[in-house]
C-alpha positions as CSV (number, residue, x, y, z in Angstrom):
1,X,99.3,-33.4,-52.0
2,X,99.3,-31.7,-48.6
3,X,100.6,-28.6,-50.2
4,X,97.8,-28.7,-52.9
5,X,95.3,-29.3,-50.1
6,X,96.5,-26.3,-48.0
7,X,96.3,-24.1,-51.2
8,X,92.8,-25.2,-51.8
9,X,91.8,-24.6,-48.2
10,X,93.3,-21.2,-48.4
11,X,91.3,-20.3,-51.5
12,X,88.1,-21.6,-49.9
13,X,88.7,-19.3,-46.9
14,X,89.2,-16.2,-49.0
15,X,86.3,-13.8,-48.3
16,X,84.8,-11.0,-50.5
17,X,86.6,-8.4,-48.3
18,X,90.1,-10.2,-49.0
19,X,89.3,-10.1,-52.8
20,X,88.7,-6.3,-52.5
21,X,91.8,-5.9,-50.4
22,X,93.9,-7.8,-53.0
23,X,92.4,-5.9,-55.9
24,X,93.1,-2.5,-54.3
25,X,96.8,-3.4,-53.6
26,X,97.2,-4.7,-57.2
27,X,95.7,-1.5,-58.5
28,X,97.9,0.6,-56.4
29,X,101.0,-1.3,-57.4
30,X,100.0,-1.0,-61.1
31,X,99.5,2.8,-60.8
32,X,102.8,3.1,-59.0
33,X,104.6,1.2,-61.8
34,X,103.0,3.4,-64.5
35,X,104.0,6.4,-62.5
36,X,107.7,5.5,-62.3
37,X,107.9,3.9,-65.7
38,X,110.7,5.4,-67.9
39,X,112.0,7.6,-65.0
40,X,115.1,7.3,-63.0
41,X,113.0,5.8,-60.1
42,X,112.4,2.7,-62.3
43,X,116.0,1.8,-62.4
44,X,116.4,2.6,-58.8
45,X,113.5,0.2,-57.9
46,X,115.1,-2.6,-60.0
47,X,118.4,-2.2,-58.1
48,X,116.5,-2.2,-54.8
49,X,114.7,-5.4,-55.6
50,X,118.0,-7.0,-56.5
51,X,119.5,-5.9,-53.2
52,X,116.6,-7.4,-51.2
53,X,117.0,-10.7,-53.1
54,X,120.7,-10.8,-52.3
55,X,119.9,-10.0,-48.7
56,X,117.4,-12.9,-48.4
57,X,119.9,-15.3,-50.0
58,X,122.6,-14.2,-47.6
59,X,120.3,-14.9,-44.7
60,X,119.2,-18.3,-46.1
61,X,122.9,-19.4,-46.6
62,X,124.2,-17.9,-43.4
63,X,126.4,-15.2,-44.9
64,X,126.3,-13.3,-41.7
65,X,128.6,-10.4,-42.7
66,X,127.0,-9.8,-46.0
67,X,123.6,-9.9,-44.5
68,X,124.6,-7.4,-41.8
69,X,126.0,-4.9,-44.3
70,X,123.0,-5.0,-46.6
71,X,120.5,-4.8,-43.8
72,X,122.1,-1.7,-42.3
73,X,122.7,-0.1,-45.7
74,X,118.9,-0.5,-46.5
75,X,118.0,1.2,-43.1
76,X,120.1,4.2,-43.9
77,X,119.2,4.1,-47.6
78,X,115.6,4.7,-47.0
79,X,116.4,8.1,-45.6
80,X,118.8,8.9,-48.4
81,X,116.1,7.9,-51.0
82,X,113.6,10.4,-49.5
83,X,116.1,13.1,-49.9
84,X,117.3,12.2,-53.3
85,X,113.9,11.6,-54.7
86,X,112.1,14.4,-53.0
87,X,111.0,16.0,-56.4
88,X,109.4,12.6,-57.6
89,X,107.7,12.2,-54.2
90,X,106.3,15.7,-54.3
91,X,105.1,15.1,-57.9
92,X,103.3,11.9,-56.7
93,X,101.6,13.7,-53.9
94,X,100.5,16.4,-56.2
95,X,99.2,13.8,-58.6
96,X,97.1,12.2,-55.8
97,X,95.9,15.7,-54.7
98,X,94.5,16.2,-58.2
99,X,92.2,13.3,-57.7
100,X,88.7,13.8,-59.0
101,X,87.5,13.4,-55.4
102,X,89.3,16.6,-54.5
103,X,88.6,18.9,-57.4
104,X,87.8,22.6,-57.6
105,X,85.5,24.2,-60.2
106,X,87.6,25.6,-63.0
107,X,85.0,27.4,-65.1
108,X,81.4,28.5,-64.6
109,X,80.1,27.2,-68.0
110,X,81.3,26.0,-71.3
111,X,80.3,29.3,-72.9
112,X,82.9,30.9,-70.6
113,X,85.4,28.3,-71.8
114,X,84.7,29.0,-75.4
115,X,85.0,32.8,-74.9
116,X,88.4,32.5,-73.1
117,X,89.7,30.0,-75.7
118,X,88.5,32.3,-78.6
119,X,90.4,35.3,-77.1
120,X,93.6,33.3,-76.6
121,X,93.3,31.8,-80.1
122,X,92.9,35.3,-81.7
123,X,95.8,36.8,-79.8
124,X,98.0,33.7,-80.5
125,X,97.1,33.8,-84.2
126,X,98.0,37.5,-84.5
127,X,101.3,37.1,-82.5
128,X,102.2,34.1,-84.8
129,X,101.9,36.1,-87.9
130,X,104.0,39.0,-86.5
131,X,106.5,36.5,-84.9
132,X,105.9,37.9,-81.4
133,X,107.2,35.7,-78.7
134,X,104.5,34.7,-76.1
135,X,104.0,32.2,-73.3
136,X,100.5,31.8,-71.9
137,X,99.8,29.4,-69.0
138,X,96.3,28.2,-68.2
139,X,95.9,27.1,-64.6
140,X,94.0,23.9,-63.9
141,X,93.7,21.9,-60.5
142,X,97.2,22.8,-59.3
143,X,97.4,26.3,-57.9
144,X,100.2,28.5,-59.4
145,X,100.2,31.3,-56.7
146,X,104.0,30.8,-56.2
147,X,104.6,31.7,-59.8
148,X,102.0,34.4,-59.9
149,X,103.9,36.1,-57.1
150,X,107.0,36.3,-59.3
151,X,105.3,38.5,-61.8
152,X,103.2,41.7,-62.0
153,X,99.6,41.3,-60.9
154,X,97.0,42.3,-63.4
155,X,93.7,40.6,-62.6
156,X,92.1,41.6,-65.9
157,X,89.5,39.9,-68.0
158,X,91.0,37.7,-70.7
159,X,91.0,39.4,-74.0
160,X,93.1,39.3,-77.2
161,X,93.9,42.9,-77.0
162,X,95.4,42.7,-73.4
163,X,97.4,39.6,-74.3
164,X,98.9,41.2,-77.4
165,X,99.8,44.4,-75.5
166,X,101.5,42.4,-72.8
167,X,103.7,40.5,-75.2
168,X,104.4,43.5,-77.5
169,X,108.1,43.6,-78.2
170,X,108.6,46.9,-76.2
171,X,106.4,45.9,-73.3
172,X,108.4,45.5,-70.0
173,X,106.4,42.2,-69.3
174,X,106.9,40.5,-72.7
175,X,109.8,38.3,-71.5
176,X,107.8,36.5,-68.8
177,X,104.7,34.3,-68.8
178,X,101.0,35.2,-68.5
179,X,99.0,33.1,-66.1
180,X,95.3,32.7,-66.6
181,X,92.8,31.4,-63.9
182,X,89.4,30.8,-65.2
183,X,88.4,33.9,-67.2
184,X,91.1,36.3,-65.9
185,X,94.6,37.2,-66.5
186,X,96.0,37.1,-63.0
187,X,99.7,38.1,-63.7
188,X,102.3,38.7,-66.5
189,X,106.0,38.7,-66.5
190,X,106.0,35.5,-64.4
191,X,109.1,33.4,-63.9
192,X,108.6,29.7,-64.4
193,X,110.8,26.6,-63.7
194,X,112.8,25.3,-66.7
195,X,112.6,21.7,-67.7
196,X,115.6,19.5,-67.2
197,X,114.7,17.3,-70.1
198,X,116.9,17.2,-73.2
199,X,114.9,19.3,-75.8
200,X,115.5,20.3,-79.4
201,X,118.3,22.9,-79.6
202,X,116.2,25.2,-81.6
203,X,113.9,25.7,-78.6
204,X,114.8,28.5,-76.2
205,X,114.1,29.5,-72.6
206,X,110.4,30.2,-73.4
207,X,109.8,26.7,-74.5
208,X,111.8,25.1,-71.7
209,X,109.7,27.2,-69.2
210,X,106.5,26.0,-70.9
211,X,107.5,22.3,-70.4
212,X,108.8,23.0,-66.9
213,X,105.6,24.4,-65.5
214,X,103.6,21.5,-67.0
215,X,106.0,19.0,-65.3
216,X,105.5,20.6,-61.8
217,X,101.6,21.1,-62.4
218,X,98.7,20.2,-64.5
219,X,98.7,23.5,-66.2
220,X,98.4,24.0,-69.9
221,X,101.1,26.1,-71.8
222,X,100.7,27.8,-75.1
223,X,103.9,29.2,-76.7
224,X,104.5,31.4,-79.8
225,X,108.1,31.3,-81.1
226,X,109.6,34.8,-81.8
227,X,112.0,33.2,-84.3
228,X,109.5,31.3,-86.6
229,X,106.1,32.2,-85.2
230,X,105.3,28.5,-84.6
231,X,102.6,27.7,-82.2
232,X,103.3,25.0,-79.6
233,X,101.3,23.5,-76.8
234,X,102.7,21.8,-73.6
235,X,100.8,19.4,-71.5
236,X,102.0,17.0,-68.8
237,X,105.7,17.8,-69.6
238,X,105.2,17.0,-73.4
239,X,105.6,19.8,-76.0
240,X,104.0,19.4,-79.4
241,X,104.6,22.0,-82.2
242,X,103.1,23.2,-85.4
243,X,99.6,24.1,-84.4
244,X,97.1,26.0,-86.6
245,X,94.9,28.5,-84.7
246,X,91.9,26.4,-85.4
247,X,93.5,23.2,-84.2
248,X,94.8,24.9,-81.0
249,X,91.3,26.3,-80.4
250,X,89.7,22.9,-80.7
251,X,92.2,21.0,-78.5
252,X,91.9,23.7,-75.8
253,X,88.2,23.7,-75.9
254,X,87.9,19.9,-75.6
255,X,90.4,19.7,-72.8
256,X,88.9,22.5,-70.6
257,X,85.3,21.4,-71.2
258,X,86.1,17.8,-70.5
259,X,87.7,18.7,-67.2
260,X,84.7,20.9,-66.2
261,X,82.3,18.3,-67.3
262,X,83.9,15.5,-65.1
263,X,84.4,17.8,-62.2
264,X,80.8,19.1,-62.2
265,X,79.5,15.5,-62.4
266,X,81.6,14.5,-59.4
267,X,80.2,17.5,-57.4
268,X,76.6,16.6,-58.3
269,X,77.2,13.0,-57.3
270,X,78.7,14.1,-53.9
271,X,75.8,16.6,-53.4
272,X,73.2,13.9,-54.1
273,X,75.0,11.4,-51.7
274,X,75.0,14.1,-49.0
275,X,71.3,14.8,-49.5
276,X,70.3,11.1,-49.4
277,X,72.5,10.7,-46.2
278,X,71.0,13.7,-44.5
279,X,67.4,12.6,-45.4
280,X,67.8,9.2,-43.6
């Protein structure tokens, strides 16, 4: 009964601040689990939990040697984990950095988005018919300056004619990627990181690069196969194939307008909050 009474007393003493604290911690743990789910970090976490459980049992049962070995191994292991899982940690920090509270304006208007998407769709459609290989990357929140530096700077307005000329078979820039920021083609012939995923053997370097850049950033990649003319789209490290020009146009427009709409709403809310704060 005393244990039940202690539990009831503890519940009665929980304040609203404690509830908020618990909910925040629960949410963070949930997001952490979702982030590492189906990655090599998930298996590592299971093993780490097992090691901690064994360490506690060794302490309770007085297994001094075993407890000492596990405790010291964990101390050194933390440093080892930081080194081994540096890519995952970097990805997690980039994910936090893409929070809606820390956004930048991607496009000026939905008309600008539709114009850019139309030009990309026209170029992709024409290159698909002629089986001209192409890789077009649309920058989002994560800056791609490191990859832009690897190519030839262009800084030209997005147009179907310019895109088709860049990827023309005899063009010196046709093997690399084009990177687009807002309504401008910033660079061509850019070198991108290749994915380490196991992909279809029919897919070549161009498709692997399309997936790779979307794994390390929130960019969107559009690929045209030079063997089949198939149009593919890569987002968040996932590649989907067999797009028609119209379907590609619809999906790109929806994604870019949705991102701009959310970002602009956030900026408006922050602006109104600042105005109210300053007026007090």
